[in-house]
Rosetta silent file (secondary structure, phi, psi, omega in degrees, C-alpha in Angstrom):
SEQUENCE: XXXXXXXXXXXXXXXXXXXXXXXXXXXXXXXXXXXXXXXXXXXXXXXXXXXXXXXXXXXXXXXXXXXXXXXXXXXXXXXXXXXXXXXXXXXXXXXXXXXXXXXXXXXXXXXX
SCORE:     score description
SCORE:     0.000 S_00000001
   1 L     0.000  144.169  178.299  -60.241  -93.990  -10.968 S_00000001
   2 E   -91.211  162.956  179.521  -58.360  -94.148  -14.198 S_00000001
   3 L   -54.921  144.298  178.697  -59.419  -92.352  -17.403 S_00000001
   4 L    80.415   16.115  178.573  -62.464  -93.838  -19.122 S_00000001
   5 L    56.724   39.659  176.430  -63.960  -95.025  -15.823 S_00000001
   6 E   -98.964  127.163  179.061  -61.827  -98.191  -15.750 S_00000001
   7 L   -79.973  160.295 -175.695  -61.140  -99.472  -12.290 S_00000001
   8 H   -57.443  -34.973 -179.842  -57.601 -100.592  -11.362 S_00000001
   9 H   -64.988  -43.349  178.133  -58.535 -104.292  -11.343 S_00000001
  10 H   -65.093  -38.555 -179.925  -59.886 -104.077  -14.903 S_00000001
  11 H   -63.454  -43.104  178.312  -56.794 -102.135  -15.972 S_00000001
  12 H   -61.967  -42.163  179.884  -54.472 -104.857  -14.573 S_00000001
  13 H   -63.654  -42.387  179.986  -56.453 -107.565  -16.383 S_00000001
  14 H   -65.140  -41.564  179.497  -56.326 -105.606  -19.653 S_00000001
  15 H   -64.808  -38.235  178.704  -52.564 -105.022  -19.292 S_00000001
  16 H   -64.050  -40.236  178.259  -52.012 -108.723  -18.625 S_00000001
  17 H   -63.801  -34.505 -179.912  -53.927 -109.610  -21.811 S_00000001
  18 L   -81.051   -4.197  179.757  -51.718 -107.205  -23.769 S_00000001
  19 L    82.907   19.535  179.347  -48.590 -108.811  -22.328 S_00000001
  20 E   -93.407  139.519  179.678  -47.678 -105.800  -20.206 S_00000001
  21 E  -131.610  118.832 -179.734  -46.082 -106.338  -16.834 S_00000001
  22 E  -113.192  133.332 -177.573  -45.660 -103.422  -14.384 S_00000001
  23 E  -138.723  133.222  175.618  -43.623 -103.792  -11.227 S_00000001
  24 E   -83.832  131.263  178.070  -42.730 -101.294   -8.494 S_00000001
  25 E   -90.965  120.230 -173.680  -39.047 -101.450   -7.487 S_00000001
  26 L   -88.689  158.393  172.696  -38.865 -101.313   -3.695 S_00000001
  27 L    57.070   38.560  176.895  -36.315  -99.730   -1.333 S_00000001
  28 L   -75.749  125.604 -179.094  -34.713  -97.392   -3.889 S_00000001
  29 L   -91.882  -42.832  176.293  -32.261  -95.142   -2.041 S_00000001
  30 L  -164.378  158.191  176.721  -31.154  -92.877   -4.902 S_00000001
  31 E  -124.582  132.842  178.320  -30.862  -92.667   -8.682 S_00000001
  32 E  -123.105  124.201  175.406  -27.882  -90.960  -10.381 S_00000001
  33 E  -109.634  113.852 -175.739  -27.931  -90.003  -14.051 S_00000001
  34 E   -93.195  131.132  175.286  -24.409  -89.087  -15.160 S_00000001
  35 E  -129.242  165.183  178.756  -23.831  -86.615  -17.991 S_00000001
  36 L   -60.733  -29.367 -177.875  -20.659  -84.870  -19.206 S_00000001
  37 L   -87.660  -17.073 -178.527  -21.803  -81.600  -17.591 S_00000001
  38 E   162.081 -171.443 -177.065  -22.816  -83.092  -14.250 S_00000001
  39 E  -118.991  135.516  171.731  -25.037  -85.533  -12.409 S_00000001
  40 E   -94.640  122.687 -175.808  -28.803  -85.528  -11.889 S_00000001
  41 E  -119.796  123.638  174.767  -29.496  -87.076   -8.487 S_00000001
  42 E  -103.915  109.651 -176.018  -32.916  -88.286   -7.327 S_00000001
  43 L   -78.757  -46.149 -179.946  -32.644  -88.846   -3.560 S_00000001
  44 L  -120.511   75.226 -174.609  -36.069  -90.235   -2.740 S_00000001
  45 L   -95.937  150.590  170.058  -37.231  -91.624   -6.035 S_00000001
  46 E  -106.309  129.898 -175.974  -40.023  -94.006   -6.844 S_00000001
  47 E  -125.374  132.147  174.356  -39.087  -96.399   -9.637 S_00000001
  48 E  -129.823  149.449  177.664  -41.337  -98.709  -11.600 S_00000001
  49 E  -117.688  143.147  178.978  -40.517 -100.988  -14.491 S_00000001
  50 E  -128.483  123.817  178.436  -42.839 -101.908  -17.331 S_00000001
  51 E  -109.767  127.257  179.505  -42.123 -104.829  -19.635 S_00000001
  52 E  -145.955  124.495  179.611  -43.979 -105.059  -22.934 S_00000001
  53 L    54.630   41.045  176.443  -43.026 -107.214  -25.928 S_00000001
  54 L    80.022   -2.416 -179.108  -39.637 -108.015  -24.391 S_00000001
  55 E  -106.240  127.122  179.826  -38.708 -104.350  -23.918 S_00000001
  56 E  -104.472  130.900  178.093  -38.341 -103.000  -20.359 S_00000001
  57 E  -118.996  139.211  179.416  -38.919  -99.323  -19.612 S_00000001
  58 E  -111.974  138.913  177.792  -38.166  -97.664  -16.268 S_00000001
  59 E  -117.976  125.825  179.324  -40.053  -94.686  -14.875 S_00000001
  60 E  -110.238  127.071  179.009  -38.410  -92.515  -12.220 S_00000001
  61 E  -121.792  128.929  179.587  -40.590  -90.171  -10.176 S_00000001
  62 L   161.169 -177.018 -179.878  -39.108  -87.647   -7.767 S_00000001
  63 L  -105.709  116.827 -179.265  -37.374  -84.301   -7.479 S_00000001
  64 E   -86.725  159.358  168.404  -33.849  -84.215   -8.931 S_00000001
  65 E  -126.558  148.587 -176.800  -30.971  -81.974   -7.994 S_00000001
  66 E  -106.747  129.438  175.072  -28.125  -81.165  -10.365 S_00000001
  67 E  -118.308  109.802  179.502  -24.471  -81.349   -9.314 S_00000001
  68 E   -66.103  148.831  178.997  -22.086  -79.975  -11.939 S_00000001
  69 L   -84.220  129.647  175.943  -18.890  -81.924  -12.508 S_00000001
  70 L   -72.606  132.398 -178.388  -15.735  -80.096  -11.492 S_00000001
  71 L   -67.030  146.393  175.325  -13.341  -80.024  -14.452 S_00000001
  72 L   -80.905  124.519 -177.925  -10.145  -82.034  -14.166 S_00000001
  73 L  -107.464  113.733  178.598   -7.252  -79.619  -14.186 S_00000001
  74 L   -64.435  146.510  179.335   -3.906  -81.104  -15.332 S_00000001
  75 H   -59.916  -31.676  179.206   -0.868  -80.217  -13.198 S_00000001
  76 H   -63.596  -39.169  179.218    0.852  -78.834  -16.311 S_00000001
  77 H   -66.391  -41.488  178.598   -1.938  -76.272  -16.728 S_00000001
  78 H   -60.941  -45.671 -179.664   -1.680  -75.254  -13.061 S_00000001
  79 H   -62.387  -42.478 -179.006    2.093  -74.808  -13.398 S_00000001
  80 H   -63.486  -45.685 -179.761    1.737  -72.768  -16.593 S_00000001
  81 H   -65.343  -41.328  179.726   -0.855  -70.416  -15.087 S_00000001
  82 H   -60.556  -43.476 -179.752    1.177  -70.042  -11.879 S_00000001
  83 H   -68.519  -47.951 -177.014    4.313  -69.064  -13.827 S_00000001
  84 H   -63.759  -38.889 -177.025    2.511  -66.744  -16.279 S_00000001
  85 H   -94.274   -5.825 -179.803    0.502  -64.952  -13.566 S_00000001
  86 L    57.381   51.680  179.697    3.314  -65.106  -10.975 S_00000001
  87 L  -132.084  163.705  175.991    1.057  -66.635   -8.287 S_00000001
  88 L   -65.197  158.289 -177.485    1.194  -69.752   -6.070 S_00000001
  89 H   -60.310  -37.074 -179.374   -0.066  -73.046   -7.531 S_00000001
  90 H   -62.302  -42.363  179.541   -3.121  -73.127   -5.227 S_00000001
  91 H   -67.346  -38.858  178.879   -4.273  -69.737   -6.501 S_00000001
  92 H   -64.277  -42.166  179.914   -3.637  -70.797  -10.112 S_00000001
  93 H   -65.411  -41.364  178.534   -5.684  -73.991   -9.627 S_00000001
  94 H   -61.387  -40.880  178.814   -8.575  -72.039   -8.068 S_00000001
  95 H   -66.567  -38.091  177.782   -8.568  -69.649  -11.047 S_00000001
  96 H   -66.431  -39.904  177.825   -8.568  -72.576  -13.488 S_00000001
  97 H   -64.422  -43.562  179.776  -11.510  -74.197  -11.704 S_00000001
  98 H   -63.469  -32.885 -179.566  -13.416  -70.879  -11.745 S_00000001
  99 L   -94.361   11.695  178.804  -12.724  -70.502  -15.476 S_00000001
 100 L    56.488   39.675  175.136  -13.669  -74.158  -16.142 S_00000001
 101 L    87.934    0.320 -179.438  -10.170  -75.028  -17.321 S_00000001
 102 L   -78.429  108.414 -174.691   -9.710  -72.048  -19.659 S_00000001
 103 H   -62.844  -48.145 -177.618   -6.004  -71.185  -19.276 S_00000001
 104 H   -60.993  -43.681 -179.678   -6.158  -67.762  -20.937 S_00000001
 105 H   -64.478  -40.406  179.205   -9.148  -66.670  -18.869 S_00000001
 106 H   -62.866  -43.443  179.566   -7.482  -67.847  -15.638 S_00000001
 107 H   -64.748  -42.648  179.219   -4.298  -65.882  -16.422 S_00000001
 108 H   -60.275  -44.266 -179.261   -6.326  -62.777  -17.307 S_00000001
 109 H   -63.788  -38.692 -176.465   -8.254  -62.932  -14.020 S_00000001
 110 H   -76.700  -24.653 -176.300   -5.075  -63.360  -11.988 S_00000001
 111 H   -97.010   -2.304  179.715   -3.152  -60.551  -13.686 S_00000001
 112 L   -84.608    0.000    0.000   -5.833  -57.862  -13.493 S_00000001
């Protein structure tokens, strides 16, 4: 039962009178919301759309997981850190990834 003791059939009729249209989107495999810091991924999401007065709203229900975006490390930065810290390029790149692209921090970690 819905709030106010309205049964689902009455609720659908009332929504239709108000010009609201709700539809369940079937067979959704995953939803990905991309942000600069990473991606929110809903693997088994339920999605419904509601259209009212020409505006469509989507509702996503499920449990998200967050995957941070690995920073892009330019080759010039890797070369600079490798030379300054006197280490191989692979080690310099790993230090840059760990420091989220901060050159000074990567050099400090490698030279300590």
